[in-house]
C-alpha positions, -999 to +999 in steps of 0.1 A: +000+000+000+028+024+009+043+020-026+010+027-043+005+058-022+041+070-028+035+067-066+003+087-062+021+114-043+049+116-068+025+120-097+006+147-078+038+166-069+048+166-106+014+180-115+019+206-089+052+216-103+037+218-137+010+241-125+035+263-107+053+268-140+024+273-162-223+404+096-239+399+129-223+386+162-218+356+140-219+362+102-246+341+085-256+358+053-243+376+022-255+407+003-256+423-032-255+461-036-248+483-065-256+514-085-277+514-117-271+540-144-286+546-178-267+545-211-256+582-205-240+574-172-268+590-151-281+574-120-314+555-126-338+557-096-368+533-094-353+503-112-366+470-100-339+444-090-345+408-083-321+380-074-331+344-076-312+316-058-315+291-086-313+258-066-341+268-042-361+294-061-356+318-032-360+354-043-348+387-030-359+421-043-350+458-042-357+491-059-330+516-067-332+549-047-327+584-060-290+579-062-295+548-083-283+526-055-299+493-044-292+470-015-303+434-009-291+422+025-295+389+044-291+367+014-285+330+014-248+321+011-236+303-021-255+301-053-257+303-082-279+334-084-295+350-113-299+388-110-324+407-131-328+445-134-357+461-152-370+496-159-396+510-182-381+519-216-349+500-209-337+465-220-339+440-191-304+434-176-295+399-165-265+384-147-261+347-142-240+323-122-234+346-093-220+329-062-218+347-029-192+341-001-202+340+035-202+377+047-196+390+012-213+421-001-210+419-039-210+454-053-222+458-089-221+487-114-249+481-138-254+501-170-289+498-186-295+504-223-324+515-244-312+495-273-337+470-287-308+447-295-310+415-275-284+415-247-260+386-247-260+365-216-235+379-190-219+352-168-204+362-135-186+330-125-155+344-107-172+364-079-168+338-052-136+340-034-124+371-052-098+391-033-109+423-051-141+429-032-154+463-023-167+451+011-133+438+023-114+460+048-093+439+072-076+405+070-100+376+064-102+342+048-132+326+032-135+289+027-162+278+002-180+245+003-159+234-027-127+242-008-139+224+024-149+193+003-115+191-013-089+201+013-068+174+028-082+164+062-083+134+085-098+149+117-126+165+096-127+195+119-133+231+109-099+238+124-084+217+095-095+244+071-089+276+091-052+268+088-054+284+054-055+317+071-020+333+068-021+347+103-029+314+120-007+292+141-026+261+148-058+274+164-041+306+175-047+337+153-027+368+155-005+353+183-034+353+207-044+325+231-068+303+212-095+307+239-099+343+228-113+333+195-151+335+189-167+306+171-203+307+157-224+283+137-254+299+120-248+329+142-251+309+174-222+310+199-204+277+199-173+284+220-155+265+247-166+293+269-153+280+302-118+275+288-109+240+299-087+219+276-076+227+241-109+224+223-121+255+205-157+245+200-182+235+227-177+197+229-146+196+207-157+188+172-195+190+173-206+191+137-199+171+106-181+190+079-206+174+055-232+197+071-210+229+066-217+252+037-190+277+042-165+291+068-151+326+073-121+336+094-120+373+103-089+388+119-099+425+116-135+430+105-142+467+110-179+460+111-191+467+147-218+439+145-189+414+150-175+411+185-165+386+212-128+381+202-093+394+205-079+366+184-102+358+154-139+355+146-146+321+130-181+319+115-196+288+098-230+283+082-247+250+076-261+237+044-298+242+034-322+221+013-331+231-022-358+222-047-339+191-056-339+159-035-302+153-028-287+127-005-253+112+003-240+082+022-204+079+030-178+059+050-142+066+058-116+045+075-080+043+086-060+020+108-024+011+118-017-001+083-025+033+068+003+051+086+041+051+088+058+028+112+094+040+110+112+073+116+147+088+113+163+062+091+142+031+097+138+031+134+106+013+144+080+035+161+062+018+190+025+015+181-006-006+189-035-016+168-057+013+159-087+020+137-110+048+128-144+044+111-167+072+101-201+066+086-225+093+077-256+103+057-270+137+045-304+145+030-317+177+015-352+181+000-380+206-006-410+202+017-428+229-003-412+239-036-397+273-035-409+278+001-399+253+027-367+232+027-350+206+049-314+195+053-302+169+077-270+150+085-260+122+108-225+110+114-210+082+136-173+080+144-156+051+162-119+054+170-095+030+187-063+050+189-029+045+206-033+058+241+003+055+252+031+044+230+058+048+256+076+016+265+091+002+297+128-003+298+141-039+294+178-038+302+181-076+296+171-070+260+193-039+256+163-015+258+177+011+281+159+044+290+159+066+260+138+098+258+142+100+221+129+065+215+101+068+241+117+042+265+108+053+300+130+047+331+106+022+347+115-014+338+090-039+326+098-061+356+090-032+380+058-024+362+046-060+361+055-064+398+033-033+407+005-045+385+004-080+401+008-067+437-019-041+434-043-067+422-033-093+448-032-069+478-060-044+470-080-060+442-072-029+422-068-034+384-041-009+372-045-017+335-017-021+311+015-001+316+025+003+279+011+003+244-025+005+254-053+019+232-078+047+238-114+047+226-132+077+212-168+073+200-189+102+188-222+109+170-232+142+152-267+150+143-277+182+125-309+193+108-321+226+094-354+241+081-355+271+058-388+288+051-394+316+026-424+334+039-423+357+009-397+377-011-390+399+020-391+375+049-371+343+055-369+321+085-343+295+094-342+270+123-313+246+129-307+220+156-275+202+164-266+174+188-231+160+196-223+132+219-189+117+226-173+093+250-135+092+249-104+083+269-080+110+278-044+110+291-035+120+326-028+156+336+008+166+330+021+181+362-006+201+379-012+196+416-037+208+442-034+214+480+003+219+481+024+251+476+031+261+440+068+253+445+058+216+446+046+217+410+075+204+389+071+221+355+103+205+342+087+170+340+054+154+330+034+124+341+030+116+304+065+125+294+089+100+279+106+098+313+076+082+329+049+055+326+012+059+334-008+027+340-039+025+318-065+031+346-045+061+358-059+081+329-095+093+327-125+094+304-147+122+292-183+123+281-197+152+261-233+161+253-239+192+233-272+204+221-278+236+202-307+253+185-308+286+166-334+305+148-330+334+124-356+357+108-344+381+081-366+408+067-364+434+040-388+462+049-398+483+020-370+497-001-350+513+026-349+490+056-338+455+066-337+436+098-321+403+110-330+386+143-309+357+155-317+337+187-296+308+199-293+284+228-265+259+235-262+234+263-227+218+266-223+192+293-189+176+299-182+151+327-154+127+334-155+090+342-129+067+358-116+038+337-128+006+353-150+027+377-127+020+406-122+042+437-085+041+445-060+067+457-036+081+431+001+074+436+027+093+416+062+081+419+093+103+415+129+094+408+155+122+411+180+131+385+206+145+409+186+171+427+159+174+400+127+155+406+113+136+375+081+116+372+087+079+371+052+063+372+016+071+380-014+049+390-048+051+407-077+076+402-064+106+382-063+135+407-087+158+389-113+133+378-136+122+406-168+143+404-155+165+376-185+181+357-191+212+336-226+222+325-225+253+304-257+269+292-255+298+267-283+320+254-278+347+229-300+372+210-287+395+182-309+420+163-295+442+135-315+469+119-304+486+086-317+518+072-307+529+037-305+566+029-288+578-003-252+566-002-254+556+035-263+523+051-270+529+088-269+500+112-282+499+148-281+467+168-282+450+201-266+417+213-275+400+245-256+370+259-262+351+291-241+321+303-243+298+333-215+274+343-222+247+369-187+233+376-180+204+399-142+205+403-131+184+434-094+177+431-078+148+450-112+135+462-100+099+460-068+111+478-034+116+463+000+104+473+034+115+460+064+091+467+100+103+464+112+070+449+101+037+436+116+021+466+095+043+489+063+034+470+071-003+472+078-001+509+048+020+518+021+006+494+031-029+487+051-039+518+028-018+540+056-002+560+039+026+581+073+042+588+076+054+551+057+087+546+048+102+512+066+133+500+032+149+495-004+141+503-037+157+495-074+150+499-105+170+493-137+172+513-170+191+515-183+213+544-218+200+538-222+178+569-257+166+557-243+154+524-207+144+530-205+122+500-221+146+475-193+164+456-199+202+456-208+221+425-201+258+419-222+282+397-207+310+378-228+333+357-221+360+331-242+383+311-234+410+285-253+435+265-237+450+234-252+481+217-238+495+185-244+519+157-226+521+123-226+541+091-214+525+059-208+553+035-203+548-003-185+580-007-179+574-044-183+544-067-148+535-058-145+544-021-164+529+008-159+541+044-173+523+074-174+540+109-191+526+140-191+525+178-199+495+200-203+494+238-203+463+259-220+462+293-209+430+311-224+419+344-217+390+368-249+378+386-229+355+409-243+347+443-210+336+460-208+328+497-188+349+521-160+335+541-161+354+575-128+339+586-110+354+557-125+388+564-117+385+601-080+383+594-082+420+585-057+417+557-048+448+537-021+440+512-005+464+486-012+457+450+022+450+433+007+461+400-004+495+414+017+506+444-003+527+468-035+507+463-043+483+491-065+452+487-088+436+513-096+401+501-133+391+498-142+358+482-178+369+475-170+400+455-171+400+417-168+428+392-195+454+388-207+466+354-176+481+337-186+493+302-160+490+275-161+509+241-151+496+207-149+524+180-139+512+145-131+528+112-126+509+079-123+517+043-120+501+008-107+521-022-108+508-058-078+530-067-082+529-105-119+522-106-114+491-127-109+465-098-072+461-106-058+478-075-076+477-042-064+496-011-082+487+021-077+487+059-089+502+091-083+507+128-104+499+158-109+481+190-122+446+194-136+432+227-135+396+238-146+376+268-127+364+298-118+328+302-145+319+327-127+291+345-103+318+359-133+336+375-147+302+388-115+296+407-126+322+432-157+301+441-140+268+439-113+275+465-132+299+487-128+277+519-165+276+524-178+251+499-150+226+500-117+222+517-084+205+511-058+189+533-024+192+517+006+178+536+043+175+530+063+147+545+069+164+579+035+180+582+017+149+595+005+153+631+014+190+632-010+219+639-041+197+640-032+177+609-040+140+608-015+115+621+002+093+596-010+057+599+004+043+567-009+042+532-046+036+530-065+022+501-098+035+516-102+069+499-122+082+530-096+071+556-079+105+560-109+126+549-121+150+577-156+147+592-175+177+579-197+177+609-168+189+631-152+210+604-156+248+602-150+269+571-113+276+569-091+302+555-079+282+525-041+284+521-047+292+485-073+318+476-084+336+444-101+369+443-111+393+415-104+430+409-138+448+413-127+469+383-119+439+362-127+446+325-133+426+294-101+419+273-096+442+243-072+447+214-066+477+192-060+463+158-049+483+127-048+469+092-035+482+059-035+462+027-032+464-011-044+439-036-033+441-072-044+421-102-020+416-131-023+391-159-046+369-138-024+370-107-037+386-075-008+400-054-015+410-018+005+430+007-010+432+041+002+447+074-014+442+108-005+457+142-023+449+174-020+461+210-039+443+237-055+460+266-072+446+298-057+411+293-066+390+323-036+386+347-031+370+381-008+385+407+002+365+438-003+390+466+016+367+490+048+371+470+065+401+487+098+417+476+127+413+502+145+443+488+175+421+481+187+404+450+210+377+437+237+387+412+241+367+380+265+380+354+262+415+368+224+413+366+202+417+397+176+389+402+153+403+429+143+379+457+109+374+473+094+360+504+062+339+503+044+355+532+015+338+549-010+367+549-029+369+581-007+339+592-028+315+570-030+325+533+001+312+515-011+321+480-035+349+473-041+352+435-056+385+424-073+384+390-069+418+374-060+433+340-027+441+323-020+460+290-003+430+276+005+417+241+016+434+209+014+417+175+028+429+142+026+410+109+034+415+073+018+391+048+028+387+011+004+366-010-002+356-045-029+335-060-042+327-095-070+308-111-053+293-142-084+280-157-087+244-168-094+234-132-061+247-118-058+271-088-028+281-068-023+302-037+007+310-016+012+333+014+042+342+035+038+359+069+065+375+089+052+382+124+062+390+160+040+386+191+052+397+225+036+396+259+044+392+296+044+355+298+008+346+306+002+309+307-026+288+291-039+268+320-072+267+338-061+276+374-055+311+386-018+303+391-015+297+353-020+334+347+009+341+371+039+343+347+064+316+353+096+324+333+109+357+346+140+376+358+125+406+377+096+388+394+064+370+385+042+399+397+060+424+375+073+403+345+094+417+317+082+415+282+092+385+261+080+366+231+045+350+232+043+313+234+021+314+203+045+335+183+056+320+150+081+343+133+078+329+098+049+310+082+044+298+046+011+284+036+003+272+001-025+254-018-025+238-052-058+225-065-062+207-098-093+190-113-088+170-144-124+179-155-110+212-166-090+194-193-114+165-200-151+166-191-153+128-189-126+126-162-133+142-128-103+137-105-094+163-080-059+167-066-053+192-037-019+198-021-017+218+011+018+230+022+028+247+054+062+256+068+076+276+097+092+274+131+076+248+153+075+270+184+094+290+209+110+281+242+129+296+272+162+288+288+159+289+325+177+277+356+166+248+377+163+256+414+145+284+432+167+315+429+143+342+437+121+325+463+089+326+442+079+290+441+067+273+409+084+296+385+118+296+368+144+323+364+155+332+329+191+321+323+219+346+319+241+335+289+277+335+301+306+346+280+334+330+301+341+306+330+340+334+355+309+348+340+291+314+343+297+314+381+302+277+382+315+258+412+331+224+415+308+195+418+313+177+451+303+141+460+315+122+490+337+151+501+357+150+469+356+170+437+341+148+410+339+176+383+357+209+383+341+241+374+364+243+343+353+209+331+317+219+335+324+251+316+339+233+287+307+212+284+284+242+288+304+264+264+303+237+237+265+236+240+262+274+238+283+274+206+260+248+191+228+268+198+222+298+174+202+317+200+226+313+229+258+319+209+244+351+194+232+365+228+261+359+251+264+384+279+226+390+282+197+375+301+178+352+277+144+364+267+113+345+276+106+322+246+136+338+229+148+305+214+131+291+183+127+255+172+138+247+137+115+250+107+091+222+099+078+215+064+046+196+060+027+186+028-008+171+028-026+156-001-062+148-010-073+129-041-110+126-050-121+105-080-157+110-091-174+083-112-208+091-127-232+062-126-257+077-150-255+101-179-268+129-157-240+135-132-263+152-108-283+120-103-260+092-092-223+092-087-196+078-065-166+096-050-135+077-039-113+097-016-078+095-002-064+119+023-027+116+031-011+138+058+027+144+059+034+132+024+070+141+027+075+116+055+062+089+032+090+097+008+117+098+034+110+089+070+133+117+082+113+144+065+083+161+080+094+152+115+091+179+142+119+183+168+120+188+205+146+204+228+169+182+247+174+204+278+161+238+287+175+240+322+212+239+315+224+250+350+212+242+385+212+269+412+233+257+442+231+288+464+250+321+468+284+330+481+290+356+508+286+385+484+252+374+470+266+359+438+247+329+425+266+296+422+258+269+397+265+234+385+255+221+351+226+196+346+227+163+329+199+154+304+168+147+325+166+111+334+201+104+320+236+106+332+250+123+301+252+160+292+233+176+263+253+182+231+225+185+206+201+214+209+172+196+195+164+160+185+136+145+163+104+136+180+097+099+180+060+091+180+032+082+156+023+118+152+054+124+131+047+097+105+026+099+074-010+088+078-038+082+054-076+079+054-097+064+027-134+069+019-162+064-005-193+086-009-225+078-028-243+109-040-278+106-054 
């Protein structure tokens, strides 16, 4: 099979080379506007305009005003349309084959004639997807149904297609956190509003792409009806029925035999059996011809995928621990011993320890009704249901109940250094239901209205594999003084009773009034969200062991003298329901009010100006914690010296209005659609990530409590006495009937003046058409305001510092505020990120079924190091020099300095009507990511973070000391310097920046080139191709890897903590030794190594679709 696919790829590449040589909160509709003139060039008022959507018979009408202008808004996306213009005494004017992009306003200049000669048919076939469009202002990308149907994809997610946007980096747009995007389907909000996990949509991937008509990505839309984002606005509309009965049935599959199995010169990649099967049907039909239409789709997906391809070490077979090859440090003998003993002693089934599969089963149901009441009024109703049950890997390194310094960010429970037993992971169940209705009206000749009402329920809850209650044990093994995960088993620490129920209700109404050359818009948008979140970490209890030997002694040998390095257990304060896990409710509402004037200043210049105001409110009924208030704490705000904060866990922000003025323009410079200059400037307002607000309720010390103990804390200050490891998850749980609300050692509070995040984004672009080529130059600059940020008010400057290379690293004390609060996170705002990008693009429709497009983007995104997690501490910057409460600017984690994206599409039907084979090549290239060089060890006293590394120029500059073991020098400072210096010389970033403190995310991973291919062969089963046909499809990702198993492989860093902090000398100068590679005894020489997992190999998916 591989040879067949390789041949297919080679042929396609040769073809590609030959070709290379030769509006609303969510946008749901399109529009046609224009000016009508007579044969003398005079405006013609009173002309009748009618557009007919040919497949459905849906009609739209307008009459030109005194300026000869007409407007038809709220039109159905797609086509083809036929447009007719008539006026007494003039020949009827007709345009055919008009296709409309989502959100497009097609502007036409129509010249009527009194000639009695019969007009020839005018075909407008190239309007869809045209870059030269009088309605375009800022950066955007439209993806037609044809493009969606032909692009290479295996995941079949909308995100597989938004990658065509030049400013994207994965699901990040414009360098922003991907949770600051706004996703809508048919105008209905469909976001991962709470912000847990990496999914963009509610539920993950809730709708089949076979139900999607078109997708639009807006980076800078200067239309004030669009809001809710500081990244991108991604809008999709679903398919509608037509006057024809159309149905499809399809199936797709892939398994372990349709992917690569070797990497990097023939090395076998560990894998287990896997399979994916997708089956689906769609049906579109008229219920009443020209009036009422139905479209429905159903899809079932069944995945059995590799859950963990890491392997245990087998020294007797020569399989030693190797991070590059995915061989962990735990041996197979050790893993099997643990597996057997846990079953024998406790009856607990750990599951497999390596090469086990994960299951992922999902169903997607979608149906839509479109009703044409008359030419002026249209109604749409759409329902969607998504259900999924899937296995998920264990959390990487988060903890709960212990100080932040006990979170080891340098290692991961699912890293190649460790093993996780199968039942130490968790499962997730999703149930998403959405319904949306839209009513569009054209009122007379000078008014239009669109009302959109939507409701979404998204329920996500976890389950435990095997449904067993058993404490979690995580085992460490130290690499020198550096702790590294070794193995994990038991109930995943964040899973028991983990539930999120998000309800979202939104209404948007836009009213348009046409007057002369102006289109005035006034609108209102209302959103209301509720979040019921049950988050009860360590409910089944959690143990951390300092070594495998400690684990065996305490858990298997039942030695009560061996204590865990850490322990945590959660409990409720509800004495009447001690076994009912608490649930927290967070609520958010928002009203958006806006006005706008779209002014067609001349036939060639359009200017849009608008103002939007958002009024957010937080109707949260949070309980007070009197014990917190009784402490009488008043602590200075490190972000605003002179301001003092008195913590209250029941206070949430009041209504703080934010304003979004915008100005955009589009200028047809020569009046012939060959040079278009466009752009604008304005403010865009997003939403907060609501899990960060929920943290305040979750850890308020009133609803639930935690016991978190280090090894020496047992029996101290009222803590329980250590009585050995206990398999009973309730053994150490406090009795809520004798517990009083406590002052939690870790609290979160919110700034009463907290505001919605905003970005000020400016855009200037020029599009030029020459000889069929469309060249684009586009510049974007953004400055973020009011970005959510957490400061830890318990971190207080000492006034002292540690000297490293002549640079002062300030030190901090972690003060127990009021004697009890060790961590007080204050959610506030910071004027954070800047983003600048320049995009150069060229595209051409060559005819004969050939289309090419290439874009290169050079960009830079800088911020203050905000993380992407779900806990308040994740917004407390980690990699700093000056301090985590006042971080210095660095590169954003989503920054990609260079990105190239290209598409080559070729359909043989353009050359031969009897052969319909489509080839589509997608190419992407750019740096794989950024990373920081930091020290290991706590230099500044702020736990949980890392200090940015100073890049030394000499031995003295490095401040290295001799390594001592057993009272003897085992490695001199000079020997260490020689190793470190060689590494610095091998690293482009370090060698070019000696004598400076490294920047956060200053280092860049190498470029990665990926090429994806789709081939679709259509076979007509009847003479009429619209009646019965078959489509055979192949999608191949990472084609380059199929040709050479060292190509298309991403790389990872070997070591980011090159030096370990050993303390200071009498003068306050830091002292260091160098680190070995984590989990190994050797020192790093290579800066990066190839990743070694199935995600790097080529993979293919095959399918067949019957269309009738």
